[in-house]
N, C-alpha and C positions, 0 to 999 in steps of 0.2 A: 510551582507554575508561575510563569511570568504574568505581567498585567495583560488584559484582554486587548489593549490597543496595540501593543507589541506584537502580540500572537497574530491579530488580524492583519497587520501590515506585513509580517513575514509570510503569511499565507498568501495574500493577495500579490506580493511582489516576487516571491520565489516559488513557494511550494505548488501553488496553483498551475503554474506553467509545467511543473514537472508531472503533475497528476494528469494535465491535458496530454502530454507526450505518452504517458503510460496508457491512457484510455485509447489513444490513437493505436498504439501497438496492440492493444487487446482486440481492436475491431479486426485486425488481421487474421484472426481465428474465427472460424464460423461457430455460430450460435447454435446451429441446428443440432450439434451433438451434445449440447448441454440443456436442452429444453427438459429431458426426462431425467436428468441427473441431479436434480435439487438436492441440497443437503438435507439430512434428517432434522437438523437443529437450525431453523431459519433464525431463531432468536439470537444466534451468534452474530448476526449481521444488523442487529436492530440498534439504532441511534437512540439511546434513552433520553427522553426529554428533559431530565433534570441533571444528567450525568454525561453530557456530551463528551467532556474531556476523558472520562474513564472509558466511553465507547470508542473514541478515536484511538486511544492508548491499546486497547484490546484488538482493534483492527490492524493498526500498526505492526502489533506483536505477531499478529496472526498471518500478515504479509511476509514476515521475515521466515517463516517456517517453509516457504517455497523457494528459498535461495539455493537449496542444495538438490532441488528436484531435476533430475536430468531429462525428464521427458518434456520439459518446458524450455523453450529457446533461451539461451544465456543471456542475450540482451534485454529481453522481457524480465527475466529474473532480476537482473541487474538494476533495471530502472524501478522494479517494484520494491527491492530492498533499499534503494536510495530514498524513495518517496516515503517508506516506512521510518527509515533512520532520521529523515529530515522531520517528519512528524513528531517523532519522540523528542527530538532535540528541541524543536519550538515549543512544545508543551511541557519541557522539562521533566520527561516522564522516563521510566524505565520499564522494562519487561521482567517478569519473574525468572525467567531462564537467561539471567544476566551474562554468564560467561560466553556461551556461544554467540549471544546477540551482540555483545560488545565487539567481538572479533569481526562479525559481519559488517557491522557499522563502521568499524575502523577501516576495513578493507575497501567498502565501497566510497567512503568519503575521502581516503587518502590516496587512491589510486584512480586513474582515469579508466573509464570503462574499455577504452581502446587497448589498454594493456592485456587484457585477457584474451585477445586474439578473436580471430573470425569464428563465428558459431554458425552451425548449419540452422537454416530457418525451417522450423517443423510446423506444419499446419496440422499435425495429428491432433486427433481428439483424445483427451484423457480427462479423467475425473479431477485431477489436480488442477488442470487448466481451467475447467469450469469453476472450481472453488476459488481459484485466484481471480478470475473475472467477477465473480460475485463480490468478493472482497474489496477489490478495486471501486467497483459501483458503490458499495455501501460506504466506503471511506469518503468518496466525493460527496455523497449525499449528507453524510454526517458534517462534513466540513462546511458544506453550504449552509446547512441548517444552523450550526454554531456561529457562523459569520453572520447570518441574518439576525440571530439572537442578540449578539453583541453590538450590532450596528444601531440597534433601538436606542 
């Protein structure tokens, strides 16, 4: 892991803007379909008070599992993968499933998202979308908590 000042600067100057974009994209999908579809394991999205880096790493790796989910809009999946890969890079962390994750991170960081072509925008409700939105929200909250803690 890099020093906390470097991590905070990268978060504030680069990653926070990409997370904002991702959150704005997630607002295009209605929450009404997710209200009754909470995951059975809410602790998966819990930002541990003493292990924020580990929590951020787990959430970033969890975001990557949505990259190949075809029921979710391609641009939305692409942005989620970009935020995930940037988080892992800033924290100098890796996921346990290294092979496939490396491939996704190489793809999203080396190619412009415009090269993937136009995607149909789907406002269709699905469990995967609800889980993705929860993970994004948790990732933002955990980054905010980490930033506040290292600013002290």
